[in-house]
LOVOLO-661173 format. One line per field, with one value per residue (C-alpha): x, y, z; residue number from 1; residue in one letter. Coordinates in Angstrom, 1 decimal. Layout:
c1 = c(X,...);
c2 = c(Y,...);
c3 = c(Z,...);
nr = c(NUM,...);
rest = c(a,...);
This chain:
c1 = c(18.9,17.5,18.3,15.9,18.4,18.1,14.4,14.0,16.6,14.1,10.8,9.9,10.0,6.8,5.7,4.2,6.0,7.9,11.2,10.0,7.6,10.6,12.7,10.3,9.5,12.8,13.4,10.3,11.5,14.8,13.8,11.3,14.3,16.4,13.6,13.3,9.9,8.3,7.0,3.2,2.1,0.8,-0.9,0.3,4.2,6.3,6.2,9.3,7.3,4.5,4.2,2.8,-0.7,-2.4,0.9,1.1,-1.8,-1.8,2.0,1.2,5.1,4.3,4.4,8.0,7.9,5.5,3.9,2.8,1.2,-0.6,-2.1,-3.2,-4.7,-6.8,-7.3,-7.6,-8.4,-11.2,-14.4,-16.0,-12.6,-12.6,-16.5,-17.3,-13.4,-12.1,-8.7,-8.0,-7.7,-5.5,-3.6,-2.7,-1.5,0.4,1.1,4.4,3.6,0.6,0.3,-1.9,1.0,3.4,0.9,1.2,4.8,5.3,2.7,1.9,4.8,3.2,-0.2,1.2,3.7,2.0,4.8,7.2,4.3,4.4,7.9,8.2,5.1,6.2,9.6,7.7,5.3,7.6,5.2,7.0,3.8,2.1,0.8,-0.9,-3.6,-4.5,-3.4,-6.2,-6.1,-8.3,-10.5,-13.6,-15.4,-18.6,-18.6,-21.8,-22.5,-24.2,-22.6,-19.0,-18.5,-21.4,-19.1,-17.2,-13.8,-11.4,-7.6,-4.9,-3.8,-5.5,-3.3,-5.1,-3.6,-3.3,-1.3,-0.9,-3.6,-5.7,-7.0,-6.4,-5.7,-3.6,-6.0,-2.7,-3.1,0.0,1.1,4.1,4.3,0.8,0.5,-2.5,-4.6,-7.9,-11.6,-12.8,-15.8,-18.8,-18.9,-21.7,-23.2,-21.4,-18.2,-18.8,-20.4,-18.1,-15.4,-16.8,-17.4,-13.7,-12.4,-8.9,-9.4,-8.7,-12.2,-10.9,-9.4,-12.7,-12.7,-9.3,-9.8,-12.4,-10.5,-7.6,-4.9,-6.3,-9.5,-8.3,-6.0,-9.5,-12.0,-9.3,-8.8,-12.9,-13.2,-10.6,-12.2,-15.5,-14.6,-13.3,-16.6,-18.4,-19.9,-20.3,-16.6,-13.8,-11.0,-9.9,-7.7,-7.2,-4.2,-4.7,-1.1,0.0,3.1,5.0,8.6,10.6,11.2,8.0,7.9,4.3,2.8,5.2,4.1,0.5,1.3,2.9,-0.1,-2.6,-0.6,-1.3,-5.3,-4.9,-5.3,-4.9,-2.3,-2.7,-4.6,-2.5,1.2,3.2,5.5,8.5,8.7,12.3,11.3,8.9,11.7,14.2,11.5,11.3,14.7,15.7,13.9,15.3,12.6,13.8,16.1,12.6,13.0,16.5,14.3,11.5,14.0,16.0,13.1,11.1,13.8,17.0,20.5,21.4,18.1,19.2,22.6,21.5,18.7,21.6,23.9,21.0,20.7,24.6);
c2 = c(-23.6,-24.8,-28.7,-31.1,-32.4,-28.5,-28.6,-31.7,-30.5,-27.2,-29.6,-27.9,-30.5,-30.1,-31.7,-29.7,-27.0,-24.8,-23.7,-20.2,-21.7,-23.9,-21.6,-18.7,-21.6,-22.4,-18.4,-18.4,-21.7,-20.5,-16.7,-19.0,-20.8,-17.8,-16.1,-19.4,-19.7,-23.2,-24.8,-25.8,-29.2,-30.0,-33.2,-34.1,-33.7,-30.8,-27.9,-25.5,-22.5,-22.7,-21.4,-23.8,-22.8,-20.7,-19.6,-17.9,-16.0,-15.2,-14.1,-12.3,-13.9,-13.4,-9.9,-8.0,-4.7,-4.1,-1.2,-4.0,-6.0,-2.8,-2.7,-6.0,-6.1,-2.7,-3.9,-8.1,-8.4,-5.7,-7.1,-4.0,-3.0,-6.5,-7.0,-7.9,-8.2,-11.7,-12.4,-16.2,-17.4,-19.3,-18.8,-15.0,-15.8,-19.4,-19.5,-17.7,-18.1,-16.3,-13.0,-11.1,-11.5,-9.7,-6.8,-6.6,-6.5,-3.8,-1.6,-1.6,0.7,3.0,3.0,4.9,7.0,8.9,10.9,8.0,6.0,9.9,9.9,6.4,6.2,9.9,8.0,4.9,7.5,10.0,13.0,15.2,16.8,13.4,13.1,10.1,10.8,7.0,3.3,0.5,-3.1,-5.8,-2.7,-1.9,1.2,-1.1,-5.1,-6.3,-2.8,-2.5,1.2,-0.8,-4.0,-5.7,-8.4,-9.2,-7.8,-5.9,-4.6,-6.1,-2.9,0.6,4.0,7.2,10.3,13.6,15.6,19.2,19.0,15.6,13.0,9.5,6.0,3.0,-0.4,-3.3,-6.5,-8.5,-11.7,-13.5,-17.4,-18.0,-19.6,-17.8,-21.3,-21.0,-20.8,-18.2,-16.1,-16.5,-13.5,-10.6,-8.4,-5.1,-6.3,-6.1,-2.8,-1.0,-3.0,-0.9,2.3,2.0,1.6,0.2,-3.7,-5.3,-6.5,-9.5,-10.1,-10.1,-13.6,-14.7,-11.7,-13.9,-16.8,-18.1,-16.7,-12.8,-13.2,-11.6,-9.1,-7.7,-7.7,-5.7,-3.1,-3.5,-2.3,0.5,1.9,1.6,3.4,6.3,6.5,6.7,10.2,10.7,9.3,12.0,10.5,12.2,9.2,5.4,3.1,-1.0,-2.0,-5.8,-6.4,-9.4,-10.8,-10.8,-14.6,-15.8,-16.0,-17.1,-14.0,-12.2,-13.9,-13.1,-9.8,-9.5,-11.3,-8.7,-6.2,-7.0,-7.3,-3.5,-0.6,1.8,0.7,4.1,2.5,-0.9,-1.0,-3.8,-3.5,-6.2,-6.3,-5.4,-2.3,-1.5,-2.5,0.1,3.0,2.5,2.4,5.0,7.6,6.6,4.0,2.5,-1.1,-2.8,-3.0,-4.6,-7.3,-7.6,-8.1,-10.4,-12.6,-12.2,-12.5,-13.8,-12.5,-12.8,-10.4,-8.8,-7.7,-7.5,-4.8,-2.7,-3.1,-1.9,1.3,2.0);
c3 = c(-31.6,-27.9,-27.5,-26.2,-23.6,-22.4,-22.5,-20.5,-17.9,-17.1,-17.6,-20.9,-23.3,-24.5,-27.8,-30.4,-29.2,-32.2,-32.4,-30.5,-28.2,-26.5,-26.3,-24.5,-22.3,-21.5,-21.1,-18.2,-16.5,-15.8,-15.0,-12.6,-11.0,-10.8,-8.6,-6.4,-7.4,-7.0,-10.1,-10.9,-12.3,-16.0,-16.5,-12.7,-13.5,-13.2,-16.1,-15.8,-17.5,-14.9,-11.2,-8.1,-7.6,-5.2,-4.5,-7.9,-7.2,-3.4,-4.5,-7.9,-8.4,-12.2,-12.0,-11.9,-9.9,-6.7,-9.3,-11.4,-8.9,-7.9,-11.1,-11.5,-8.0,-9.6,-12.6,-12.6,-8.8,-8.5,-9.1,-10.2,-12.6,-14.0,-14.6,-18.7,-18.9,-19.8,-17.9,-17.8,-14.1,-13.2,-16.6,-15.8,-12.9,-12.8,-16.8,-17.3,-21.2,-21.3,-23.3,-20.7,-18.1,-20.3,-21.0,-17.5,-16.8,-20.2,-19.6,-15.9,-15.2,-18.1,-16.3,-13.4,-15.1,-17.8,-18.4,-19.5,-21.4,-23.1,-24.0,-25.3,-27.7,-28.9,-30.0,-31.5,-33.7,-34.3,-32.6,-30.0,-29.1,-28.2,-24.6,-22.8,-20.9,-19.9,-20.3,-20.1,-20.1,-21.7,-23.1,-25.4,-25.9,-25.5,-25.4,-28.0,-28.5,-32.2,-32.4,-32.9,-33.7,-31.7,-29.9,-27.5,-29.2,-26.8,-27.1,-24.7,-24.1,-24.9,-25.2,-25.4,-26.5,-27.0,-29.9,-31.4,-33.8,-32.4,-30.0,-30.9,-29.7,-29.7,-29.4,-29.0,-29.5,-27.6,-28.5,-27.2,-28.1,-29.6,-33.3,-34.3,-33.6,-31.9,-33.7,-35.5,-34.3,-35.6,-38.5,-37.8,-40.6,-38.9,-39.7,-43.3,-42.4,-40.5,-43.4,-46.3,-44.2,-43.4,-46.9,-46.3,-46.8,-50.5,-51.6,-53.5,-49.7,-47.3,-47.6,-46.5,-43.6,-42.2,-41.7,-39.5,-38.7,-39.9,-38.7,-34.9,-36.1,-38.8,-36.0,-33.8,-36.8,-37.1,-33.5,-34.2,-36.7,-35.7,-32.4,-34.9,-37.1,-33.9,-34.1,-30.7,-30.2,-29.6,-31.6,-34.9,-35.1,-34.4,-34.6,-34.1,-33.6,-33.6,-31.0,-30.6,-30.6,-33.7,-33.3,-33.5,-37.0,-37.1,-35.9,-37.9,-41.2,-40.7,-39.9,-43.3,-44.9,-42.9,-44.7,-48.1,-47.4,-46.9,-49.5,-46.6,-43.9,-41.6,-39.1,-38.7,-37.2,-36.4,-33.4,-32.4,-28.9,-29.1,-30.8,-27.6,-25.3,-27.2,-26.9,-23.5,-22.5,-24.8,-22.7,-19.4,-18.2,-15.1,-14.8,-14.7,-18.8,-18.8,-16.3,-18.9,-21.8,-19.5,-18.8,-22.1,-24.6,-23.1,-22.3,-25.6,-26.8,-24.0,-25.5,-29.0,-28.0,-26.3,-29.1,-31.2,-29.1,-29.5);
nr = c(1,2,3,4,5,6,7,8,9,10,11,12,13,14,15,16,17,18,19,20,21,22,23,24,25,26,27,28,29,30,31,32,33,34,35,36,37,38,39,40,41,42,43,44,45,46,47,48,49,50,51,52,53,54,55,56,57,58,59,60,61,62,63,64,65,66,67,68,69,70,71,72,73,74,75,76,77,78,79,80,81,82,83,84,85,86,87,88,89,90,91,92,93,94,95,96,97,98,99,100,101,102,103,104,105,106,107,108,109,110,111,112,113,114,115,116,117,118,119,120,121,122,123,124,125,126,127,128,129,130,131,132,133,134,135,136,137,138,139,140,141,142,143,144,145,146,147,148,149,150,151,152,153,154,155,156,157,158,159,160,161,162,163,164,165,166,167,168,169,170,171,172,173,174,175,176,177,178,179,180,181,182,183,184,185,186,187,188,189,190,191,192,193,194,195,196,197,198,199,200,201,202,203,204,205,206,207,208,209,210,211,212,213,214,215,216,217,218,219,220,221,222,223,224,225,226,227,228,229,230,231,232,233,234,235,236,237,238,239,240,241,242,243,244,245,246,247,248,249,250,251,252,253,254,255,256,257,258,259,260,261,262,263,264,265,266,267,268,269,270,271,272,273,274,275,276,277,278,279,280,281,282,283,284,285,286,287,288,289,290,291,292,293,294,295,296,297,298,299,300,301,302,303,304,305,306,307,308,309,310);
rest = c(m,v,s,e,e,e,l,a,q,y,d,v,l,v,a,g,d,n,e,w,q,g,e,a,r,l,l,q,a,r,w,r,e,r,h,c,l,p,v,g,l,h,g,g,r,p,l,g,s,r,l,a,m,p,f,a,k,e,a,l,a,a,f,m,t,p,t,v,q,d,v,v,v,a,e,v,l,d,a,v,k,s,a,g,k,v,f,g,d,p,r,i,f,d,n,l,l,t,s,q,a,l,c,f,n,l,f,g,e,l,q,r,d,l,g,l,a,s,r,a,v,a,r,l,l,n,d,p,t,l,e,v,t,a,v,e,f,e,y,s,p,g,r,s,d,p,r,f,t,a,d,q,s,a,f,d,v,f,i,d,y,s,s,r,d,h,r,g,f,l,g,i,e,v,k,y,a,e,t,m,g,g,k,v,a,r,h,r,g,r,y,d,e,v,a,h,a,m,g,c,f,v,p,e,s,l,a,r,l,r,q,k,p,l,e,q,f,w,r,n,h,l,l,a,g,s,l,v,l,d,p,t,s,d,f,d,v,g,t,f,v,l,l,h,p,a,k,n,l,i,v,q,r,a,a,e,l,y,s,t,c,l,s,d,k,a,m,f,m,a,w,t,l,e,s,m,l,d,a,l,a,g,v,g,a,g,p,w,v,q,a,v,t,e,r,y,l,g,h,r,g,a,r,g,y,l,e,q,r,t);
């Protein structure tokens, strides 16, 4: 366990943080200090897990490789490409805990190297014929489109792939230090229509799925289902994937609870961040994988991850 003295030393002792949040905040502060990046402020006081603005946005300092920074310029800073998408500004640039930055640090290199993406996803899905054709960020097939979920739901990351006998996708929701709080979305009748058509939800669980902490997972799952069900879609299969660190027990327990609400789990997977990094290392990704591991999981996490591979 991380001590309060150590958290205070790095200016990340935050009232209300749970054990994992405190550890994750400390990891980010250590990473920032190792790279001599200027500390940001919260409430007029230094917060070690935050970068100073406007430096953070100008330098794209939260993003870990030149390739990832190029992807952020193209996806986030380009007004045309980012139109209609929800990228928190300045949070995506200055808050080192945000899962939006993690999305780019983890998947940005894959967008620019589809061969690497193909090998990693093929390993995760145990399908040697799989080829990734695109990696998108903050993706929806149609925001507010009645053919889908008629709301603003989107996947953090969307992976389009083809295999020997089908075309499919992974719609990925990424969590890092989140606690599954926040408001639930206004319920729409379209949700019930899609849920009925999918036929994979335990009827007695529908009331639970409309509430925290499961409601966001349900909407993501419905978005995936609506895309497969759409008669104009080219997709034969689709999967909603929840990706989170193994130490985020709040998200892990929510994923386990969500699984109990499913009568058919074919379109839902929960991956740990550790398993994703393991797959990338196992197919020969570059040293950036180790750097991501150290930043987001810590040196001890990195060693454990390497030991698992052997």
